N, C-alpha and C positions, 0 to 999 in steps of 0.2 A: 581810506577813512571810513567807507561804508562798512567794512568788516569790523573795524573798531567800535563803531556805533552799535552794530548788531551784538557784539560781545558784551558791551555795557548794558544793552537792553536785556540780555539774558541774565546778567548779574543782578540787575534791578528786579527782575521777575523773581529770581531765587531769593533775594533779600526780602521782598514783600511776602513771599510764601512762608519764609521762616519767621516772620515777625507779625503774625496774626493778620496777614493779608493787607497790611497797611504800613505806611511810614512817612515821616516828614521829609520834605525835599532836602533840607540841610543835612539830615542823617544819611540820606541816600548818597548825597555828594561826598560826605565824609567817608562812607564805606567804599566809594569808588576810587578814592585817592585824590579827591578835590578838584576834578576837572568838571566844573559846573556846566560849561557849554556842551560837553559831550554827554553828560547825564541828561540835560534837557533834550538833546536830540534823541537819546534812547527812550526817554519818557514819551516824546512825541511819536516815535515809532510804535511803541506799545499802545498809545492812545489811538492812533490811526487804525491799528489792527483790532481795536476794541478790547484790549486786555487790561487797561487801567482807566480809572476815572480820577479827576483832580477836583479837590474841594478846597474852599477857604481862601486865605490870603495869598496872592500871587508871589509875595516875597518869600514865602515858605509853605507852598502847597502841601496838603495832605494827599498823598498818592495811594490809591487803593486798587487792589486787583478787582476786576469787574466780577459780577456774579456768574458769568459764563465760565470762568476759569476755576 
């Protein structure tokens, strides 16, 4: 499972990088194939590492690459 979460985290980072460094949670879930729980784990991984920040409504966060990336 940890490998799968890491792969999804990489997919999320690439998606954000290709979409003006930001994206809505619902769009990221759709891009990933609809596995919301795994996407949230991947976002958590990226957030813990300082690669993303979350803003707005918890039902559909705006996920942004941090300024360090």
